[in-house]
N, C-alpha and C positions, 0 to 999 in steps of 0.2 A: 462555234456558230460561223466558223469561216468557211467550211466546205462539208458537203454531205458523204459519210462514208456507209453509203448503201451497199456496198459489195460485202465486205468483211464483218460489217456490224450490222447488216441489212438482209440481204439474200441469203447469206451464209446460216447467220443465225435463224432465219424464218425456214430453210429448209431443214436444219436442224429439229425445230418444233415440229413441223410436220412430218418427218420421219417418225416420231413419237405420237401421232395422232392427233397434234394439236395445231390448230389452224392459226395462220399467221400472216399479217398484211404487212409490208415494208411502206412506211410513210416516206414521201420525197417532200419534205417541207420547203417552204420558202423561206430562204436566208434574211436575216434583218437588214444587212448591209445593202440589200438589192431591193427589197420588198417592204421595208419599214420595220420599225422595233418589235411590234408585236405580230408579226404576221406568222413566226413558226407557234406562237401560241393558238391563233386563231385557227391554224391549220392542226394543231393536236388537237383542239377541243372538238372541231368538226370532223376529225377522222374518228375519234371515237364515237361520235351520235352516228356517224354515218354507217358503222359496223353493226352500233344497235339497231339503227334504224332497216336495215338490210339482212338483219340478223338470220330470219327464216331463208333466204335465199342463198346466204352464205352456209347456212346448216350449223349455226353456232347460237350460243345460250346468250340472248342479249344482255343477261346479268354477271356473266362472266368476262368482260370487256377489259383488257389491262394493257399495260404499256412496259415494254422491255426499250431500255434506253442505255446507251454508252456515252461517257462522258457529256459535251453539249447535249446530246439527245435524252440524257438522264436528266438533264436539268430542265429539260423541256418536259419530260414525262413529270416531273414535280410540280412545275408551272401547271400544266393541265389539272394535276390533282387538286392543287390549292387555290387556282383561280378562275376555274371553270364557268363561275356564274359572274365574274368581273365583266363590265362593260369593253374592256380591252380585247378580251378574247371572243365576243361575239359581235357579229356583224348585224347590227340592228336595222329592222327594216319598218317603215311607218312610225306611229308615234310611240313614246316609252311607254304608253301605258296600255298598247296593245298587247305586250306580252309576247309578240311573235318574233322571231329570227328565222331569217332565212339561211337554210342549209346550202350554202353555195356549191358544196362539192357533190352533194347529190341533186341538187335541183328540184328540191320540193320545198314546203314552208313548214318548219317544225312547230306543231301547237305545243311545245311543253319546254321547260326550260332544260339547258344542259346539265347532265350530272357528271360526277368525277368517274375516273376508271375505278373499276373494282379491285383493282390489285397493280401493284409497279415492281418491276424488277429493274434496279438502278446497278449498274457497272461502271465502276470509276467516276461516279458522278461528280459534277460540278455543283455544291450544295451552297455556295454564296459567291455574290459577286465583289465582296469586299478583298480589296487588294492584300490586306492583312489577315485575311482568313483563308489564303490559299486559291485565289482566282487569278490567273495569270492576267497582265495588261491587254495583252493580245486578245484573250478570249472576251473579257469585258469591251473591249473596243469593237469587236466583231458583233457583240450584242448591241451596245448602246451609243456606239459612234465615238468620236474623240473627245467630244465635251458630255461629261455625265453629270446628270441631274440626281441629286442624293436622294430625292423620294423615289427614283428609278430603282436606284440600287437596294432600297429597303423593299419595294415591291417585289423585286425579282431574287432576293434573297430567301 
């Protein structure tokens, strides 16, 4: 979560998929230390919904939308798959009872709840925010800041 690697682990991988007839999109998600802890998660959830919402224009199957992620991007992919319906992952509009969520990336109002990606490809993923389970202090600090709330560690594990 320190920086985006959108060339080597984004554009190059996207071109590799495209050369094989598979549509690919590269997400330039907001970094948590610039835009807030849950910004990458919000961006990932909204990206999946954006592709589904515009599937016919992109000429893709809206029921075969997945995420490929490397390192922190793989951690983000896991977060999108597990927290897609969590309030941290959406930007609520109106009252909680309305059930509507603004699709800020697409500029339209979604009338349904977000759904998880249909598949994940995780390449050298960060699978835990626990320092005793392989996460580096730098990665954890980049996501959660210098003072870590234990409930957030549980949420992002």
